C-alpha positions as CSV (number, residue, x, y, z in Angstrom):
1,M,216.4,43.7,-88.3
2,I,217.0,47.0,-90.1
3,Q,220.3,47.9,-92.1
4,D,221.3,51.3,-93.2
5,K,223.7,51.8,-96.4
6,A,225.3,55.1,-96.7
7,T,226.9,55.9,-100.2
8,N,228.9,59.3,-100.7
9,T,229.6,59.9,-104.0
10,R,232.5,62.6,-105.2
11,N,233.2,63.4,-108.8
12,Q,235.1,66.8,-110.2
13,T,237.2,67.5,-113.1
14,P,241.0,66.9,-112.8
15,L,243.1,70.3,-112.0
16,V,240.0,72.8,-112.4
17,G,238.0,70.9,-109.6
18,E,240.7,71.3,-107.1
19,I,241.0,75.5,-107.5
20,P,239.6,77.3,-104.5
21,I,235.8,78.7,-104.8
22,L,236.0,78.1,-108.5
23,G,236.5,74.1,-108.2
24,N,233.0,74.0,-106.8
25,L,231.8,74.4,-110.2
26,F,233.2,71.3,-111.6
27,K,232.4,69.3,-108.7
28,A,229.6,66.9,-108.1
29,K,228.7,65.0,-104.8
30,D,226.0,62.5,-104.1
31,D,224.8,61.4,-100.3
32,N,222.8,58.6,-100.4
33,I,220.9,56.5,-97.4
34,T,219.1,53.4,-98.3
35,R,217.4,51.7,-95.4
36,V,216.3,47.7,-95.9
37,E,214.1,46.4,-93.4
38,L,213.5,42.6,-92.9
39,L,210.5,41.6,-91.3
40,I,209.3,38.0,-90.4
41,A,205.9,37.1,-89.4
42,I,205.4,33.8,-87.5
43,T,201.6,32.4,-87.3
44,P,201.7,29.7,-84.8
45,R,199.3,26.9,-84.9
46,S,198.2,24.0,-82.7
47,S,196.7,20.7,-83.9
48,R,196.5,17.3,-82.6
49,D,195.5,15.5,-85.9
50,N,198.6,14.5,-88.0
51,G,196.8,14.9,-91.2
52,Q,196.1,18.4,-90.7
53,I,199.3,18.9,-89.5
54,R,200.5,17.5,-92.6
55,A,198.4,19.4,-94.9
56,I,199.4,22.6,-93.0
57,A,203.1,21.8,-93.6
58,R,202.2,21.0,-97.5
59,R,200.7,24.3,-97.7
60,N,203.3,26.4,-96.1
61,F,206.1,24.7,-98.2
62,A,204.3,25.6,-101.4
63,I,203.8,29.1,-100.5
64,R,207.6,28.8,-99.6
65,S,208.2,27.3,-102.8
66,T,206.3,30.1,-105.1
67,W,208.2,32.9,-103.3
68,T,211.4,31.3,-103.9
69,N,210.2,31.3,-107.9
70,V,209.2,34.5,-107.8
71,V,212.9,35.9,-106.1
72,R,214.8,33.8,-108.8
73,S,212.6,34.8,-111.8
74,A,213.2,38.9,-110.3
75,K,217.3,37.9,-110.4
76,L,217.9,40.0,-107.4
77,R,221.5,40.6,-106.6
78,P,222.4,40.9,-103.1
79,I,223.7,43.9,-101.4
80,V,227.6,44.0,-101.8
81,A,229.7,46.4,-99.9
82,S,231.9,48.2,-101.9
83,S,234.9,50.5,-101.0
84,S,232.9,53.7,-101.0
85,T,230.1,52.2,-98.8
86,R,229.8,52.2,-95.0
87,V,227.1,49.6,-93.3
88,L,225.6,51.6,-90.3
89,R,224.5,49.6,-87.5
């Protein structure tokens, strides 16, 4: 899954920024595109031994728990679209 987020920011000094030609000296614009890619890796495993299956499941659960704690400790915030944000698909 790939998500592109385009952000366009425009700032200008009131009144002076609206003057033709000269107003460009009092304006600023910023166009930014951010791409987020989600990659899921799947490793299939087969086994006839129930004990081995349980060991693999415990190991995978421990890895998942570790990553969950890493994300929580990093205090990552979800991407929230604002009025000046377009999400491209």
